[in-house]
Structures are given as C-alpha cells and as structure tokens.
C-alpha positions in Angstrom: -38.6 -26.5 13.3 -39.5 -28.0 9.9 -38.5 -26.3 6.8 -40.1 -26.8 3.4 -38.2 -27.9 0.4 -38.7 -25.7 -2.7 -40.0 -26.6 -6.1 -41.5 -24.1 -8.4 -44.1 -24.5 -11.2 -44.8 -21.3 -13.1 -47.8 -20.8 -15.4 -49.6 -17.8 -16.5 -53.2 -16.8 -17.0 -54.8 -13.4 -17.5 -57.7 -12.4 -15.3 -60.6 -10.9 -17.1 -60.2 -7.1 -17.0 -62.5 -4.9 -14.9 -61.7 -2.5 -14.7 -51.3 13.6 -8.0 -49.7 19.4 -5.3 -49.0 22.8 -6.3 -51.8 24.9 -7.9 -54.2 22.1 -7.4 -57.8 22.5 -8.5 -60.1 20.0 -6.8 -63.8 19.5 -7.3 -66.3 16.8 -6.4 -68.5 16.0 -9.4 -71.9 14.4 -9.0 -72.5 11.6 -11.5 -75.2 12.2 -14.1 -75.0 16.0 -14.4 -75.8 17.3 -17.9 -72.9 18.1 -20.1 -72.9 21.3 -22.1 -71.4 21.5 -25.6 -68.6 24.0 -24.8 -65.3 23.9 -26.8 -63.1 24.1 -23.6 -64.5 20.9 -22.1 -62.6 17.7 -21.7 -65.2 15.1 -20.9 -64.0 11.8 -19.4 -66.5 8.9 -19.5 -65.4 6.2 -17.1 -66.5 2.7 -17.8 -67.6 1.1 -14.5 -65.4 -2.0 -13.8 -67.7 -5.0 -13.5 -66.1 -6.7 -10.5 -65.5 -3.7 -8.3 -69.1 -2.6 -8.7 -70.3 -5.8 -7.2 -67.8 -5.9 -4.4 -68.4 -2.3 -3.2 -70.8 -3.3 -0.4 -72.1 -1.3 2.5 -68.6 -1.0 4.0 -66.7 0.6 1.1 -67.3 2.7 -2.0 -65.3 2.9 -5.2 -63.7 6.4 -5.8 -62.5 7.7 -9.1 -59.6 10.2 -9.0 -58.8 12.0 -12.3 -55.9 14.3 -12.8 -55.1 16.4 -15.9 -51.6 17.9 -16.4 -50.6 20.3 -19.1 -47.7 19.0 -21.2 -44.9 21.6 -21.7 -43.7 21.5 -25.3 -46.2 18.8 -25.8 -44.1 16.2 -23.9 -43.1 17.2 -20.3 -45.6 17.1 -17.5 -46.1 20.5 -15.8 -46.7 19.4 -12.2 -47.8 22.9 -11.2 -50.8 22.8 -13.7 -52.7 19.8 -12.2 -56.4 19.8 -12.1 -57.9 17.1 -9.9 -61.5 15.9 -9.6 -63.1 13.0 -7.8 -66.4 11.1 -8.1 -67.9 8.1 -6.3 -69.0 5.3 -8.6 -72.6 5.5 -9.4 -73.2 1.7 -9.0 -75.0 1.5 -12.3 -73.2 -0.9 -14.8 -75.3 0.5 -17.6 -74.4 4.1 -17.1 -70.9 5.7 -17.4 -69.4 7.8 -14.6 -68.6 11.2 -16.0 -65.9 13.8 -15.1 -65.6 17.2 -16.9 -62.5 19.4 -17.0 -62.1 22.9 -18.6 -58.8 23.2 -20.5 -57.3 25.5 -23.0 -57.7 24.5 -26.7 -54.8 23.6 -29.0 -52.7 22.1 -26.2 -51.7 18.6 -25.1 -52.5 17.1 -21.7 -51.8 14.0 -19.8 -54.8 12.3 -18.2 -54.4 10.0 -15.2 -57.3 8.1 -13.7 -57.1 5.9 -10.6 -60.0 4.0 -8.9 -59.6 2.7 -5.3 -61.8 1.8 -2.4 -62.5 4.1 0.6 -64.7 3.3 3.6 -68.3 4.2 3.0 -68.3 6.7 6.0 -65.5 8.7 4.3 -66.4 12.4 4.1 -65.0 15.4 2.3 -62.1 17.3 4.0 -61.6 21.0 4.1 -60.2 21.0 0.6 -63.1 19.2 -0.9 -61.4 15.9 -1.2 -61.9 12.4 0.2 -59.2 11.2 2.6 -57.0 8.5 1.1 -57.1 5.1 2.8 -55.5 2.2 1.0 -53.6 4.3 -1.5 -52.0 7.7 -1.5 -53.4 9.6 -4.5 -52.4 13.1 -3.3 -48.8 12.8 -4.5 -48.2 15.6 -7.0 -46.6 13.3 -9.6 -47.5 10.7 -12.1 -47.5 7.8 -9.6 -49.6 6.5 -6.7 -48.4 4.7 -3.6 -49.8 1.9 -1.5 -50.5 2.5 2.2 -49.5 -0.7 4.1 -51.3 0.8 7.1 -54.7 1.8 5.9 -55.6 5.4 6.4 -51.9 6.4 7.1 -50.0 7.7 4.2 -46.7 8.2 6.1 -46.4 4.8 7.9 -44.1 2.1 6.6 -45.3 -0.5 9.1 -47.5 -3.3 7.7 -50.8 -3.5 9.4 -52.9 -6.6 9.9 -55.5 -5.2 7.5 -52.9 -5.6 4.7 -53.7 -9.3 4.6 -56.9 -11.0 3.4 -58.3 -7.6 2.2 -59.8 -7.4 -1.3 -60.2 -3.6 -0.9 -56.6 -3.2 -1.8 -57.6 -4.0 -5.4 -57.3 -0.9 -7.6 -57.6 0.2 -11.2 -55.9 2.8 -13.5 -55.9 4.5 -16.9 -53.6 7.0 -18.6 -53.6 8.8 -21.9 -52.2 11.8 -23.8 -54.8 14.1 -25.3 -54.6 16.8 -27.9 -57.3 19.3 -27.1 -58.7 21.2 -30.1 -61.2 24.0 -30.2 -64.0 21.4 -30.1 -65.2 19.6 -27.0 -63.0 16.5 -26.4 -64.6 13.3 -25.1 -62.7 10.3 -23.8 -64.1 6.9 -23.3 -61.9 5.2 -20.6 -61.9 1.7 -19.4 -59.8 1.2 -16.3 -57.6 -1.8 -15.9 -56.5 -3.6 -12.8 -53.2 -2.2 -11.4 -52.5 -5.0 -8.9 -51.5 -8.6 -8.7 -52.9 -10.9 -6.0 -50.7 -13.4 -4.1 -52.5 -16.4 -2.6 -51.0 -19.1 -0.3 -52.9 -22.4 -0.2 -52.6 -25.4 2.1 -52.6 -28.7 0.1 -52.6 -31.2 2.9 -55.4 -32.5 5.1 -53.9 -30.8 8.2 -55.8 -27.5 8.2 -57.8 -28.6 11.3 -54.4 -28.8 13.0 -53.7 -25.1 12.3 -53.2 -22.8 15.3 -51.7 -19.5 14.0 -49.4 -17.9 11.4 -46.7 -15.3 11.8 -44.7 -13.3 9.3 -41.0 -12.5 9.2 -40.9 -10.8 5.7 -43.6 -9.8 3.3 -42.8 -8.5 -0.3 -44.8 -5.9 -2.2 -44.4 -3.1 -4.7 -45.2 0.2 -3.0 -45.5 2.5 -6.1 -47.0 2.3 -9.5 -46.2 4.8 -12.3 -49.3 5.7 -14.2 -47.4 7.0 -17.2 -45.4 3.9 -18.0 -47.4 1.3 -16.1 -44.2 0.3 -14.4 -43.7 -0.9 -10.8 -41.6 1.3 -8.5 -39.7 0.5 -5.3 -40.2 -3.2 -4.9 -39.3 -4.3 -1.4 -39.5 -6.9 1.2 -40.7 -5.4 4.5 -40.3 -6.6 8.1 -41.6 -3.4 9.8 -44.7 -4.1 12.0 -44.7 -7.8 11.3 -43.7 -8.9 14.8 -47.1 -7.9 16.2 -49.2 -9.6 13.4 -50.6 -13.1 14.0 -53.3 -14.6 11.8 -55.4 -17.1 13.7 -57.7 -18.3 11.0 -57.6 -19.2 7.3 -58.1 -16.4 4.7 -60.6 -18.5 2.9 -61.4 -21.7 4.7 -63.4 -23.3 1.9 -60.3 -23.2 -0.4 -57.7 -24.0 2.3 -56.3 -20.5 1.7 -53.9 -19.6 4.5 -53.7 -16.0 3.5 -53.5 -13.6 0.6 -52.4 -10.0 -0.2 -52.3 -7.5 -3.0 -49.3 -5.8 -4.6 -49.0 -3.1 -7.2 -47.7 -4.6 -10.4 -46.7 -3.7 -14.0 -47.5 -5.3 -17.3 -45.7 -8.3 -18.8 -42.9 -6.1 -20.2 -42.3 -4.4 -16.8 -38.8 -4.4 -15.4 -40.2 -5.7 -12.0 -41.4 -9.2 -12.8 -40.8 -10.8 -9.4 -41.2 -9.9 -5.7 -38.6 -9.8 -3.0 -38.4 -12.4 -0.1 -41.5 -13.9 1.6 -41.0 -15.7 4.9 -43.7 -16.9 7.3 -44.1 -19.5 10.1 -47.1 -21.7 10.8 -47.7 -23.2 14.2 -49.9 -26.2 14.7 -52.1 -27.1 17.7 -49.2 -29.2 19.2 -46.8 -26.2 19.0 -44.8 -27.5 16.1 -43.7 -24.8 13.7 -43.2 -25.0 9.9 -41.0 -22.2 8.5 -41.4 -21.3 4.8 -39.1 -18.9 3.0 -39.2 -18.1 -0.7 -36.2 -16.2 -1.9 -36.2 -12.9 -3.7 -36.9 -13.0 -7.4 -38.9 -16.2 -7.2 -42.5 -15.1 -6.9 -43.7 -13.8 -10.3 -46.1 -10.8 -10.5 -48.0 -9.1 -13.3 -50.9 -6.7 -13.1 -54.3 -8.4 -13.6 -52.8 -11.8 -12.7 -53.1 -14.1 -9.6 -50.0 -15.9 -8.3 -50.9 -18.9 -6.2 -48.4 -20.6 -3.9 -49.4 -24.2 -2.9 -47.7 -26.4 -0.3 -47.9 -28.3 3.0 -47.5 -25.5 5.5 -49.3 -27.0 8.5 -47.6 -29.9 10.3 -49.7 -32.9 11.0 -50.2 -34.3 14.5 -47.5 -37.0 14.6 -44.8 -38.1 17.0 -41.2 -38.4 16.1 -39.7 -38.9 13.6 -41.0 -35.7 12.0 -42.2 -36.3 8.5 -41.0 -34.4 5.4 -43.8 -31.9 4.5 -43.0 -32.3 0.8 -42.6 -29.8 -2.0 -43.7 -26.2 -2.2 -45.5 -25.5 -5.5 -45.8 -22.0 -6.9 -47.7 -21.1 -10.0 -50.0 -18.4 -11.5 -53.5 -19.7 -11.9 -57.1 -18.7 -12.4 -60.2 -20.3 -14.0 -58.1 -23.2 -15.4 -57.5 -21.5 -18.7 -53.8 -21.7 -19.2 -51.8 -19.7 -21.6 -48.6 -21.7 -20.9 -46.6 -23.5 -18.3 -42.9 -23.7 -17.4 -41.4 -26.1 -14.9 -37.9 -25.8 -13.4 -35.9 -26.4 -10.2 -34.2 -23.3 -8.9 -31.5 -25.2 -7.0 
C-alpha cells in the first residue's frame, strides 16, 4: 500500500453569497398572497438566493422554514412559544418570497429562517409540514442538524448520497425583532451555512482509477442559528464500510469526490474538521491510502476547501514510485484574499 506524504497550502477566498416542538403553530403559505396592513403582522420578505434558484431542477425544490420565538424578558428564547411556517421558493428572482406571522405588539422576538432542498415529490404530512430530508428542521431549538442518511433524521450512518450531492447546500438567517403596534416588515437575505470539501486528482492517472472507499469522513452535524457557530464536529466511520465510489465526482475537473459540511463564520470556534481517511484502488489492484489528521482541513461557511494530490497510482512495475505531495487549500474563482504555507510536521 502506498501512503501519501502531506504538505498543506492554505489560502482563503469568499464565495459570492446566495443566499425548530411544544405548542407549535405550523402553516403553509402560498407565495404572492396579498398582505393586509394589520398592526399585529410580522412580514418576512425572503430574498431568493441566486444560485439555489437555478439549481432547483425537476428533482428538488427549495423550501424556506421560518420560526418565530417570543423572547422572555427580551433576551431568553421561549421554546414553548414557537410559530413555524414553510413556503416553497417561487422560482422568480425578481419577486420576494413572503411569510406573514401574527404576533403581539410591544414584545421582542427571535426570527430563524432556514432554506434547504427537498425532493420535488415531497408532500405535506398530517401536521401540514413537509418531511425533512437532508436536514432536520423540526428540532424545537435554535439549531438545525444534518441528516447523513437523507430522509432519516435518526440515523448516524453515512449514506452514499452524502457524497457528490449539491442538494446538501443550505442557507440561513437570524435576527431579533422588536414588534411595535405597527406592522413590522423584515427584508431578509439568506447566507450559505455550509462549506464544501473537494478532493482533486492532479496526476494523469485518472484513467487508471477503479474505485474509492472511505475509512473516516469528517463533518459538522449541527449549526446554531443564533450564534452562527458549528456544533458537534466529528469524524464518522458508521456506514462507510459499505460505500464504494466507482466514478469521479466531476470527471471534467478530475474531482475524485466532494461533500458538504455545516460551518460557522471566520470567528467560529470550529475552524477545522476531524480526520479524513480514504483509499483509492487502481485497475491493477494497487491501493493508495490517504489520511489527513484532525484539525488540518479548514472550514468556513460560504467557502470551498479543495484538497489536491496524486491519489490514483499509475500503472507501473516495481519499484513503486512516490506519489508526491498532498496539497490542501481553499480556492474559488482565482480571487485570493491571502495565502499561508507551512509544513505541519
């Protein structure tokens, strides 16, 4: 078995922005309904994220989930007071999506909004809600959780659909609102709540690729909407023994695979992922094992982290050649904010 040497190059570049149950009140609002000028209304105008609107094809639709909590003493969230409403994105980049709540005046409220993808065939359940798929939004708290098995909110086993799946992208917004006797209107632009991890083959050996298996995959499973902080970062091995990828994630870019993780901002306490380990087998049966230790892969919401290296062994006889360095950096659109180079050893 060949093992990769490690060398890390870190840079950073921001992607352009695009973008909870006791006593729960849930309604499905139809976009475009006229809004009356009542003083007890809290009107939320949701700016349609540009990129999600174009990606929501005939297999998925973008769902907005809005929750409003009364703040006890103006500061503490009252979990028993939640109102929840959902709408499906109207698909019109020139028209806002609108959700309306009725709340008591002269009180403070915490507003959480989360946008995620659900299959286009998703229907309303008996409670008038869409079933969660990639994310669990029905937690009666101020955070959401990733489903590593799509459609299963209780499974901790990673499913094959976790990889190479852009529908794990998601968007969030939170704010504290003081409701007066007048109608309150919020104009909300959601921001991406994920980071994307890409693994790229840099050699000419991609045609010698047979399959890829995982031994450990890191991700952040929860995201706190109030603070924008990551929660419960972990490296999981559950379910991985049965997952084998037999083709590149994006063949045109020599992309072996990619996946999404929830992430915080640049001041988040969770700035790196746990351990990533995978093995690539070539057509001659040779294996290349790559392991990146915990706290080496940087993450930040609205950023892409790209890992580049020679992961596929070439077709050679003994002696086995050194596959070279493993390069890791954050990159998109070639518009760098900065770069730092170091050797972790």
